[in-house]
BAMIRO-314793 format. One record per residue (C-alpha): residue in one letter; x, y, z. Coordinates in steps of 0.1 Angstrom, whole numbers, plus 5000, padded with zeros to 4 digits. Each point is the difference from the previous one (the first is absolute). Layout:
N
AXYZ/...
! end
This chain:
829
M457453908593/L502949805008/I501950114968/T499750365015/L501249875033/C503049854982/Y500750314983/L500150185035/Y502349755012/L502550024972/W499950395000/A500850025037/R502949764992/W501450254974/G501550255027/R499350215031/R499250324984/P497549884974/A498349795026/A499750305024/L498450204974/V497449724991/R499249965038/A499750375004/T497750044970/V497849705010/Q499750135034/R498650324986/L497849844976/R498349745021/A498150265017/S498850174969/R497549904972/C502849924976/S500949644990/F503549914990/T501649744979/F503449844994/C500449864965/G502050024969/A500150334980/A498449814971/V497049905018/Q499650355017/P496250045010/R498150244979/G499650345016/A502649945028/R502950215009/V503549895004/C501450085033/L503449814998/S501649804973/R503049775001/G501249824969/G496749824983/R498150035031/V497850305014/F497950095030/C496650164989/V497250175018/G496650044990/E496650065013/S498749715023/E496849824994/I498049885029/V499049655001/K496849905019/W500249675017/S496549924991/D500750034963/C502749735001/C498549725022/L496849825014/P499750035038/L499249635011/A500349975039/C501650205029/R501349925035/P498950265025/G502650075028/D503450145003/P501250004975/Y497150024976/Q500549764970/L498250004964/I499949714976/A499650114965/E500249834965/A501850174971/S501449924966/V503749994995/D500250344984/N497750155025/F502049865029/S503250144984/K498350344997/L499149985037/G503549905009/V501650294979/A497450275012/F500849895036/M503850044997/E499550354983/D497350125027/R497450024973/L497649745015/Q496750165013/M497949795025/A496350085006/D499450305024/G503850095002/L501249665016/V503649924996/P501249654990/Q503449895018/K500449664981/I499349814969/V500649625002/S499149744972/V498449675005/H498649714982/L496149935005/Q499049644997/D496749805002/S496850175016/T501250175032/L498550324986/K496549844997/A500149875036/L500850365011/K497150144981/D497649735014/Q501150095036/A499550364992/S496549964988/N499149795032/K501450285022/Q498050254981/A496949785004/Q500649985037/I500350385003/L497050064979/Q497949755025/Q501250215030/N499250344984/P497149954977/E498950385001/P500850194969/S503350195002/V500450364988/E502649854974/S497749764981/K502549924975/P501349635002/E503249935011/P502749944975/D501549634999/V503450135002/M501950275021/E499950334986/H503150135019/V502249925029/G503050175017/G502649985024/D503649965006/D500549674979/L497749984968/K500849694980/V498649994964/L500349644986/G500249884964/A498049714983/Q500749664989/P502449964971/T498849874968/E501849674986/G503350074986/E500650345017/D502650075028/G499450095036/T499450364993/S497049954976/G496449925007/R496549984983/E497450234994/P497250045027/A498149695001/G496249945008/E498849885034/G499749634989/D503750004987/V502050005029/G500449695023/V500849955036/G503749945008/S503350155012/I501950304989/E503650014990/H502050315002/C502850074974/H502750264995/L499650254973/H503049984976/L501049914967/S500549625003/S502250004968/C502350285011/H502849845023/E501650345006/C496550155010/L499949725025/E503450085015/L499550384999/E496549995013/N500950085038/S502550274991/T497850164974/I497150055025/E502450145024/S501050254972/V496450104996/K499650035035/F502950255003/A499350184967/S496350075011/A501050085036/E497049795011/K500249735029/I498149724979/P499449745022/D501349644990/L497249784986/P499949695022/Y498949704977/D497849775024/H500449664981/N497649855026/G497150264996/T496649864987/L497050184989/E498349795027/D501850215025/V498350314985/A496649845000/D500449935038/D500350375009/I497450154976/C496750165013/L500349955037/D496950085021/R501450215030/E497550005031/G496850034980/R501250344984/K499650084963/V501849774976/N501850104970/I500249714977/T502850174978/G502150115031/R500050365016/A502750224987/P501850235025/N498450314986/I499250325019/L497650224979/F499450375005/Y496850154990/M500550374999/G496750124983/S499650174965/A503050004979/S501850355003/Q503350135007/E499250065035/S499049655005/L503249874984/G502050225023/R498149875030/F500549634987/Q503850064999/E499950165035/V498049725015/R501849734983/S503450135011/V499050005038/L498749634995/A503149904982/D502150115031/C498049785022/V499749654979/D502749814978/T499250124965/E501949704987/S497049795018/Y497150224991/T498850204966/L498750345006/Y498050144974/P496850234992/L496649864994/S497850244978/R496450025004/E499549834964/S502249715009/A498549985035/L496649944983/R500949794972/D503149775009/P500149705026/W502550195020/S498349905034/D501649634996/N503650154996/C500050255028/L501349965034/L499250365011/L497850284985/V501150345009/I497350274996/A501750345001/T497750234984/R498350305014/E497249964973/A496549835009/I500149654990/P497549914973/E497249785008/D501049724974/L503850015011/S498849995038/Q498249674994/K503249874984/F502250095029/M497349845024/A499949684980/Y503749995003/L499850045038/S497449745003/Q502149754981/G502850055025/G501650314986/K502150245020/V499450394997/L502150305011/G498150344998/L502450315003/C498050315004/S497349874977/P496250015004/F499749644996/T498449845029/L498049715012/A496549975015/G499950105036/F502550294995/Q499850324984/V502750274990/T499250325016/S501750344991/K501650205027/S501350314983/V501950115032/L502149704996/R500850034963/E503849984991/T501250085037/V502449815018/Q498449805029/N501149785026/L498949644993/V499749685025/F500449664978/S499149685016/K502049714985/A498849634997/D501949915033/Q498150305018/T503150215003/H499750364992/V501950234975/K499950375004/L500850234971/S499250334981/V498049954968/L498450224972/S496449975003/S497949984970/G497050195018/Y497849715001/V499349755028/Y498249665003/E496650015019/E497349725006/G497450014971/P496949844987/G499949624994/G501049885033/Q503650015018/L502449744986/S502649825022/M503350185000/G503449875000/K502850065023/L501750264980/Q498650355009/G501250375000/H498450305016/L501150355005/E501250135034/N497050255000/E496950035021/D497949814973/K502649734998/D499250014962/R500649674981/L502450034972/I501049644994/V497749715003/Q500249614993/V496849854988/P499949624994/F497649924972/G498049664992/P500849635008/R503149964977/G502450225018/G499650324980/E500850335019/A500750364994/V502150245019/L499050354993/C501850325007/Q499350375003/A503650105008/H502450074972/L502449705009/E500750004962/L501450345000/P503750105010/P500650295022/S501550184969/S496649984980/S498850334988/V496849985022/V502350065029/Q500750375001/A501350125034/Q503649925012/E498549905034/D497749744982/F503049884980/N502049965033/L497349815017/L499149754972/K503949924994/S500349935038/S497349724996/N501149894965/T501449675015/R496949945017/R497950074971/Y501749694982/E499649835034/V496350054996/L499949914962/R502049675003/E497549905028/I497050054979/L501549834969/T501249715022/T496549975014/L498850014963/G502049704993/L503050154982/N503749945011/C501750295014/D503149835012/L503350184994/K501549944966/R502949764998/A503550165001/P501150074964/A502949794986/L503550125004/T501850164969/P503550034990/L502050315006/Y501450234973/L503450195004/L499450344986/P502150304996/A498750355007/A503050154977/E501449834970/E503750085010/I499749795032/W499249684982/D503349894989/P501750055034/L497349825017/M500349714977/Q503849975005/W499450035040/L497549724997/G502149764980/K502750035028/H497649935027/V497649724988/D501049645006/P500449764970/E496349944999/G499350394998/V498750015037/I500650255027/K498849845035/S499350195032/S498649875032/K496550074990/L499849904963/S502049934969/L499850194967/K500949834967/F500850254974/L498749874963/S500150144966/S496249894995/Y497349845018/T497749704992/S497249875020/N501549685007/I502650195023/E498849955037/I499350335020/T499949965040/P500250245028/S503649905007/A501149954961/L499350284977/P501250044963/V501150334989/V499550094962/T503050214987/D498650054964/V498550375002/E498649984965/S497749715010/F498550225029/L496350104998/S497650085027/E496550155000/N500850145037/F503550134997/N501350234973/L503750015001/E500250334978/I497750175024/Y502149895029/R503250134982/Q498550344992/N498950055036/L503349895017/Q502550275003/T502449865024/K504049954999/R499949665020/L496849895013/G497449764980/K502449974971/V499749634996/I496549845005/L498949655009/F496449974987/A497349735006/E496550014993/V499449775031/T502849915026/P499849885035/T501450335014/T502450274987/M501750035033/N502049664992/L500950064962/L503150215006/D501249805032/G502849824978/L501150314980/M500050285026/F503449955013/E502049944968/I498550234974/P501650354995/P498150295014/E499750184967/M497749704988/G497350085025/L497749705003/I496350015003/A497749714999/I496350084989/A497049794999/V496450024988/R498849755027/Q501549845030/T498949685014/Q501750025032/G500550375006/K501550115033/G498950285022/R501350155034/G500649715026/S498349684989/N497350194982/A499249904965/W499750254972/L497349964975/S501150084963/P497250024978/M500150114965/G500550364998/C502350025029/A503650154994/V502449745015/S503650045003/T503349915020/L502850234996/L503649945007/V501650325016/S503650025013/I500950245027/P503450065016/L500149945037/R502050335007/S497550224983/Q497050225010/L497649744992/G502249705010/Q499850145034/R496250025000/I498749704979/P496650035017/F499450304977/V500049774968/Q496549895005/H498850365005/L501950104969/M498349734980/S496650085012/L500550364992/A501449934966/V496749844990/V498050295011/E502350274983/A500249784968/V496350094997/R499650325015/S503050184984/I498549964966/P498150344989/E496449995006/Y500349705023/Q501350195031/D496749995017/I499349624997/N499749915036/L502749735003/R501950025033/V502649815022/K499449845033/W502849925023/P501949794998/N499449834966/D496550044986/I498550174970/Y496450155008/Y497050174985/S499950305023/D499949875034/F497249774991/M501349684982/K503049834991/L501049924966/G503649895001/G502849925022/V503949965001/L502049705013/V504050055005/N502449725007/S503650115005/T503349805003/L503350155013/L503149874980/G503250155008/E499450374995/T496749994979/F496549965008/Y498249784973/I496450105002/L496949824984/I497350244999/G496649834992/C497250234991/G496449934990/F497350264990/N496649994987/V500050184965/S496949884981/N498649735023/S496950165015/N498849705018/P499749905027/T501650345016/I501350294981/C502650104973/I501750294987/N497950014970/D496950035020/L501450305016/V500750154964/A496449924990/E498650165031/Y501950314995/N498850014964/K496549985012/Q500150265027/H502150264980/R498849914965/A503649934989/E501349754976/L503149865016/K501049674984/P500349675020/F503549855008/R501649694990/T501949775023/D503250014979/D500450364998/L499250065038/I502449755008/A502850164977/R498950365014/T500349875036/V503549864997/T501050344983/V498650205029/L501749765025/E503450034985/K499750395003/L498849975037/I502949785008/D502450234986/T498550315018/F500249795032/Q503549924997/D500950364992/K497850175027/G498949715024/P496550005013/N499250364998/G500549984962/I496849794995/L497950035032/P498250334989/L498749804971/Y499249715022/Y498150215023/K498150164970/Y498549664992/W499749815033/V496749945017/H501250065036/S500050395007/G498550055034/Q498849635002/R499449865035/V501049645009/R500249825032/L503049845015/G500249635011/G496449904992/L496550164999/E500250115037/G503450164997/P500850365001/E499250234970/V502750164982/W500250224967/I502349904970/V502450304991/G502449844976/L502849764996/D503149995017/D503649974984/S499749634995/G496650004984/F498049915030/L496850175014/Q500250295024/V497050075022/Q499350285024/Q498849915035/E497550185021/D502850175021/G501550124966/E502949774999/I500849864965/V501049634999/T501049744973/V497649704997/H500249674986/P497849754987/D499249695024/G500549764972/N496349924988/S499749974963/F496550164997/D500150365011/M503550145009/L498250315015/R498149775027/N501849925031/L503250234995/I502649975029/I502650225010/P503449794997/K501949985032/Q503150235004/Q503349804997/
! end
């Protein structure tokens, strides 16, 4: 494997263009089922296809071979917790095979778990025998505490079948005499291992001094070429296997103990295997993945056969039962046994229930939107609209069970129970059972009426609040995910002819270190990026090698095809993750020529800015950009700068509704700077910062609008899907890159029209899409006089008609939440 790494290192040194081609190719191949090899032409793998050749060396691609970890090593012990760790024994050949498969993303763990690290160690003496003795003693204690026969009568294995988590360590075995630190012996019997310490060693060719020198840079080359953020492997020279033994098999509060460590698995039972159950699994899995950190939990289906045959209950944190089918008796016994041993169950519109409750049909409620009152663990209440399954929970035979704090009932005369929490058994088992479709999005095909869609969308955030409350009660961590790591910027041209002038301009304006500084941050322009270059919110690297650019979230060619401008959006600063696009152009905006119109685009922001001190959330699927626009002071728009925000929000709406067949997508503008679905729900906004320097306004227009991120509110593609459903149409969904380009194109046309004709040139289109026609608001507060909105004045402020018929201009009072609240009439000068 290290020889392959060295080939990669030397290849990257040959030149920028071959290296860029290799990197781009590897990035494409790593997500596929293909393997790729760097080798000499004379030793080309049989059946492989040559992608690139240079001299006597070639880059070959062939079909990949999946390597199962269980075929290459023998599990010996585990360390439950965060992170999960596994100690296993392997021969030299098998350890190398594991390492190669891991680097090539071909290593398959049990049940879909994903390894994150592989570290080699030396095992000495009989530590493992002590571990096995300890495990046996704990197993005996458990059997004494729970002598009744289990529905899973199979004996527990001596070693752990699978573990998972953020940080998985697979450890090698003791070297045989005469071998170097990377070798090991074949798996030994129980009596062949003695007690002692373990010694970590670095994996390298001890006879190759050049490899030792290049090890770090080689690994960095692999990281860059594979576009993966492989975490560094810390070598803890003080670690001992006794440390592992101390933490194995802890009994917590008398609950069920898993002597092999419980893997962070969430299992989904969806009923009999069919296309319908597969689709429902994807649906349910998707909503739960939005609530928990998928890097901490593994979510996968549990078939009936596996549920009856396999020891799944020892490796399951939560069982989700989401089938509408009746639960067979033998399977029901399995689920009840899991609960009695401390298991957690979430029932989603399933007939599964516990003694004391029965599921009763109420056809009048079936697939209708109802008002639900949900009681949280802290006794507070959440009111929301939900889609009812048509079933409710009622007391049944077997005696009433004690109920937990989580409860949900309808706001109807019968106060029908749709959510119940039921503790079960002395070991902490519990179930939360739901007959509200918390797992279905408002865009589900089950939801037919437009009114129902609107009600469910308005409750979507509260639906997730209820789901997270339930999952937290059942023991899962639903904390917000950590902010993603910042990534380098890429400088990209929207037109080839602008590149050479841009590079010439850049060469004259960077300092000797290649840096342009501003009051907010510094940009360091580089020909290439390696992961040892630090990225901070105040110091960002900018890569100028266009050929090395590749993103799954931004297609430069699609952007180019949809951008039809003379000036705007011609030079792109792109980042996968950046603090905020509003700061990226700060050091460039006053110097760069107007024909090189700058735009900053990001997939995600960690510190997005909204109006006032508000934060703007920027999840995946949101179109996030900041555009630089220069406006002469002595011009139609220069004398009416507040109109800039109106033009930008109008451009977003027109970019969608001007496309043939999309004209009825109900996307609208709300004064002064919001993009709305009808007058119902916000899905985007605009933020404008302007600086007057001499006779020119330099304006940064920040814009963010939801394109494909349905949750937690609504996005443009939701509107497209709903339109398709209501009108049996087949309109295609949008991408963020094409909509950003179309918006910039429309904006330039709107600015040109405004400069030529003034406000009257754009107001008819603005009024066509705005949400305020005939709307009533109150001045000064909730008790103020009521007025009617009639339009915009010559400066872009609202005009309202008072009860006496007088039309006056009103301004916001400065609050950053709703600019239509507390409107005030400015004092006359």
